[in-house]
C-alpha positions as a printed Julia matrix, in Angstrom:
257×3 Matrix{Float64}:
  -70.66  107.61  19.59
  -71.91  105.32  16.85
  -75.35  106.25  15.61
  -77.84  103.55  14.65
  -80.54  103.41  12.0
  -82.88  104.97  14.59
  -80.97  108.22  14.23
  -81.72  108.51  10.52
  -84.57  110.63   9.1
  -87.87  108.76   9.24
  -91.24  109.11   7.61
  -94.55  107.27   7.37
  -96.57  108.18   4.32
  -98.17  104.85   3.55
 -101.72  105.77   4.53
 -104.11  106.22   1.61
 -106.32  108.45   3.79
 -104.19  109.77   6.66
 -105.81  111.48   9.62
 -103.46  114.38   9.01
  -99.81  115.34   8.59
  -97.45  115.66  11.53
  -93.94  117.13  11.42
  -91.75  116.22  14.41
  -88.52  118.0   15.42
  -85.75  116.52  17.57
  -83.51  118.4   19.96
  -80.05  119.94  20.1
  -77.2   117.37  19.79
  -79.84  114.61  19.6
  -81.34  112.71  16.68
  -84.67  111.34  15.44
  -84.06  108.35  17.75
  -85.42  110.36  20.67
  -88.64  110.97  18.71
  -89.13  107.63  16.97
  -91.54  106.18  19.56
  -93.78  109.25  19.2
  -93.56  109.12  15.4
  -94.29  105.4   15.22
  -97.18  105.68  17.68
  -98.93  108.36  15.61
  -98.19  106.58  12.34
  -99.89  103.49  13.75
 -102.94  105.64  14.58
 -103.21  106.73  10.96
 -101.07  109.86  10.73
  -98.59  110.65   7.97
  -95.43  111.59   9.88
  -92.22  113.37   8.88
  -89.22  113.2   11.23
  -86.17  114.91   9.66
  -82.57  114.86  10.86
  -81.29  118.37  11.6
  -78.06  119.51   9.88
  -74.9   118.81  11.85
  -76.48  116.02  13.88
  -75.77  112.26  14.0
  -72.34  112.72  12.41
  -69.61  114.44  14.47
  -69.39  117.3   16.92
  -67.18  119.08  14.38
  -70.04  119.05  11.87
  -72.42  120.54  14.41
  -69.91  123.29  15.23
  -69.99  124.31  11.56
  -73.75  124.86  11.44
  -75.88  127.87  12.35
  -79.37  128.1   13.78
  -80.61  129.09  10.33
  -79.55  125.64   9.1
  -81.59  123.85  11.77
  -84.61  126.06  11.33
  -84.34  126.02   7.53
  -84.51  122.22   7.57
  -87.83  122.03   9.42
  -89.2   125.14   7.7
  -88.66  123.58   4.29
  -90.36  120.4    5.49
  -93.32  122.35   6.88
  -93.7   124.43   3.73
  -93.61  121.33   1.57
  -96.11  119.37   3.65
  -98.55  122.23   4.02
  -98.35  123.28   0.36
  -99.22  119.74  -0.69
 -101.74  118.78   1.98
 -103.1   121.87   3.73
 -102.86  122.63   7.48
 -100.46  120.39   9.38
  -99.45  119.71  12.99
  -95.95  120.24  14.34
  -94.38  118.83  17.46
  -90.98  118.9   19.06
  -88.8   118.13  22.05
  -86.42  120.61  23.72
  -84.87  122.71  20.93
  -87.3   120.84  18.68
  -90.1   122.36  20.76
  -88.63  125.8   20.12
  -88.37  124.97  16.41
  -92.05  124.0   16.41
  -93.03  127.27  18.04
  -90.86  129.22  15.6
  -92.68  127.52  12.73
  -96.02  128.54  14.2
  -94.8   132.15  14.41
  -93.42  132.24  10.85
  -95.42  134.62   8.59
  -94.77  132.35   5.61
  -96.6   129.55   7.43
  -99.55  131.63   8.64
 -102.67  129.47   8.48
 -100.64  126.36   7.68
  -99.85  125.25  11.26
 -103.1   124.06  12.83
 -101.71  122.77  16.14
  -98.44  122.53  18.07
  -97.23  120.01  20.65
  -94.14  121.22  22.52
  -92.4   118.93  25.03
  -89.99  120.63  27.45
  -89.3   123.41  24.93
  -86.06  125.29  25.44
  -86.23  129.06  25.73
  -83.2   129.98  27.85
  -79.64  128.88  28.57
  -77.6   129.21  31.77
  -75.84  132.58  32.24
  -72.49  130.96  31.47
  -73.67  130.38  27.89
  -73.26  134.1   27.27
  -69.49  133.49  27.26
  -69.68  130.79  24.6
  -68.7   133.1   21.77
  -65.65  134.33  23.7
  -64.31  130.95  24.8
  -65.1   128.99  21.62
  -61.64  129.63  20.06
  -60.0   128.16  23.16
  -62.54  125.67  24.54
  -64.06  123.85  21.61
  -66.32  121.38  23.41
  -67.85  120.79  26.83
  -69.59  117.69  28.28
  -72.78  116.69  26.5
  -76.37  116.89  27.68
  -77.81  113.61  26.41
  -79.78  110.84  28.12
  -81.65  112.82  30.77
  -84.08  109.92  31.31
  -85.6   108.55  34.52
  -86.45  105.15  33.04
  -83.68  102.61  33.75
  -81.85  101.04  30.85
  -82.87  103.63  28.25
  -80.39  105.96  26.58
  -80.37  108.65  23.92
  -78.24  108.6   20.8
  -76.56  111.99  21.07
  -73.16  113.61  21.0
  -71.02  112.99  24.06
  -69.48  116.44  23.71
  -71.21  119.73  23.01
  -69.53  122.17  20.57
  -69.24  125.6   22.18
  -69.72  127.38  18.83
  -73.07  125.64  18.45
  -74.11  126.82  21.92
  -73.74  130.4   20.67
  -76.08  129.6   17.8
  -78.57  127.93  20.14
  -78.61  130.99  22.39
  -79.34  133.24  19.41
  -82.13  130.98  18.23
  -83.76  130.81  21.67
  -83.68  134.6   21.97
  -85.22  135.01  18.52
  -87.95  132.48  19.31
  -88.82  134.13  22.64
  -89.17  137.48  20.9
  -91.68  136.01  18.43
  -93.87  133.97  20.77
  -96.62  136.56  20.51
  -97.13  135.57  16.87
  -98.03  131.98  17.84
 -101.82  131.71  17.58
 -102.21  127.98  16.88
 -103.53  125.82  19.74
 -100.65  124.51  21.83
 -100.28  121.38  23.95
  -97.41  122.2   26.31
  -95.96  119.14  28.07
  -93.53  119.74  30.93
  -91.5   117.35  33.04
  -91.54  118.1   36.74
  -87.85  117.15  37.04
  -85.73  118.21  34.07
  -81.93  118.42  34.28
  -81.57  119.9   30.78
  -84.28  122.55  30.33
  -85.77  124.27  33.4
  -89.56  123.79  33.71
  -89.81  127.58  33.94
  -89.07  127.72  30.21
  -92.52  126.22  29.66
  -93.96  129.05  31.74
  -92.26  131.54  29.42
  -93.94  129.85  26.48
  -97.37  129.7   28.11
  -97.21  133.39  29.0
  -95.89  134.48  25.61
  -98.1   132.8   23.01
 -101.44  134.27  21.92
 -103.28  131.05  21.11
 -104.99  128.65  23.53
 -102.68  126.56  25.71
 -103.36  123.17  27.25
 -100.75  122.06  29.78
  -99.71  118.49  30.47
  -97.65  117.56  33.54
  -95.14  114.76  33.05
  -94.52  113.76  36.66
  -92.54  110.56  36.12
  -90.16  111.62  33.39
  -87.05  113.7   33.0
  -86.18  115.73  29.91
  -86.53  113.07  27.21
  -90.17  112.28  27.83
  -90.78  110.37  24.55
  -88.3   107.76  25.82
  -89.35  107.88  29.47
  -92.06  106.64  31.85
  -94.66  109.17  30.66
  -94.25  108.35  26.97
  -97.66  106.73  26.53
  -99.39  109.53  28.42
  -97.69  112.0   26.09
  -98.63  110.06  22.97
 -102.26  109.59  24.0
 -102.57  113.26  24.93
 -100.95  114.35  21.69
 -103.25  112.17  19.58
 -106.35  113.47  21.38
 -105.23  117.09  21.12
 -104.37  116.87  17.44
 -107.67  115.15  16.63
 -109.44  118.14  18.18
 -107.57  120.76  16.16
 -106.46  119.3   12.83
 -109.03  119.49  10.02
 -110.2   116.02   9.03
 -108.27  114.89   5.96
 -109.2   111.25   5.78
 -110.38  108.28   7.71
 -107.09  106.69   8.59
 -106.5   103.06   7.75
């Protein structure tokens, strides 16, 4: 598909005294477009926001097939290290694989003490059993149907790949396994938002997260949305809850605008 300007990296750093710094992470095969409403909402409240584009995304499926999970994680890790080194403790948030990326950041020893709060929306932790065969079939079956636009709200769509590279699925499976194994290192407060009906990530993945992390967990039920909650009916509920939660846990850095 053709990707619009909304799928480009986005940032809001224009505040002279931001409330804090927020790093947002989009999901697998998606783009920053799925996160822009969340980013713009918090920027309008006075936050400095970074919303990077993950390697291999918003170009072609072939490009995504040539990336590894270390490329995706390295992108957000570099952003988190840079933000926290310059400004002190930051917040991270993510959707789907972006939620897993956010949790991996919070578990990273190099970022210990630098992640003050996490907001994870429908974070992925598992893949269907058939994904175990991805590495075997990738030389023969290069792509399968995509997973984009799981949205209950009529007339709204996600900018995402229409086909899913099988090689990238293997990388995603490895990253999810690694992240699950390290959940016990997550001590930052977590707002865990879960859609009741999700055709992409099972709600039970949120239960895995809640049971695995060591820090305090606040759960938010998204009863009117499917997987892509920042684009769906519960978007404002999510944004309001995120802003309240972050205000409780991020050290005051300024007075906003």
